[in-house]
C-alpha positions as CSV (number, residue, x, y, z in Angstrom):
1,M,-18.8,10.4,40.2
2,N,-17.8,7.2,41.9
3,Y,-20.2,4.3,42.5
4,A,-19.8,1.7,45.2
5,W,-22.1,-1.4,44.8
6,K,-22.7,-4.0,47.4
7,I,-24.9,-7.0,46.8
8,L,-26.8,-7.7,50.1
9,D,-28.8,-10.8,49.0
10,I,-29.4,-13.0,46.0
11,Y,-32.7,-14.7,45.2
12,A,-32.9,-17.7,43.0
13,D,-35.4,-20.3,41.7
14,G,-33.2,-23.4,41.8
15,E,-30.1,-22.5,39.8
16,K,-31.8,-19.5,38.1
17,I,-30.9,-16.2,39.8
18,T,-34.0,-14.1,39.7
19,S,-33.3,-11.0,41.7
20,A,-30.9,-9.3,44.1
21,K,-31.0,-6.8,47.0
22,Y,-28.4,-4.1,46.6
23,H,-26.9,-1.1,48.2
24,C,-25.3,1.7,46.1
25,A,-23.4,4.7,47.3
26,V,-22.6,7.6,44.9
27,F,-19.8,10.0,45.7
28,D,-19.2,13.2,43.8
29,G,-16.3,14.5,45.8
30,E,-18.4,16.5,48.3
31,N,-21.6,14.6,48.7
32,T,-22.6,11.0,49.1
33,V,-26.0,9.6,48.2
34,E,-26.9,6.0,49.3
35,T,-29.8,3.8,48.3
36,E,-30.9,0.2,48.7
37,G,-33.3,-1.6,46.5
38,Y,-34.2,-4.8,44.7
39,A,-33.5,-5.6,41.0
40,S,-35.1,-8.4,39.1
41,F,-33.6,-10.1,36.1
42,D,-34.5,-13.1,34.0
43,G,-32.1,-15.9,35.0
44,E,-28.8,-14.2,34.1
45,A,-26.7,-17.0,35.5
46,K,-25.6,-19.1,32.7
47,I,-22.8,-20.5,34.8
48,A,-22.8,-22.6,38.0
49,F,-24.2,-20.6,40.9
50,S,-21.0,-21.3,42.9
51,E,-19.0,-19.4,40.2
52,V,-21.2,-16.3,40.3
53,T,-19.3,-13.3,41.7
54,E,-20.6,-10.2,43.4
55,E,-19.2,-8.1,40.5
56,M,-21.3,-10.2,38.1
57,V,-24.5,-9.7,40.1
58,A,-23.8,-5.9,40.5
59,Q,-23.4,-5.7,36.7
60,W,-26.8,-7.4,36.2
61,V,-28.3,-5.0,38.7
62,K,-26.9,-2.0,36.8
63,E,-28.2,-3.3,33.5
64,S,-31.7,-4.0,35.0
65,L,-31.9,-0.4,36.2
66,T,-31.2,1.2,32.9
């Protein structure tokens, strides 16, 4: 299966990232399932907000969903 993550929005309290809105598409070769949702996390950003990448936030979203 292949996953395609897209971060649609990031929510923060000051410099502390608190949640994100995401879109995820899952492909299995024949079918595609897509979903959107919100994931909350406890201030994952330990680096400057300007240095946070979409890949970092997508990883935090994945971790918060498991």
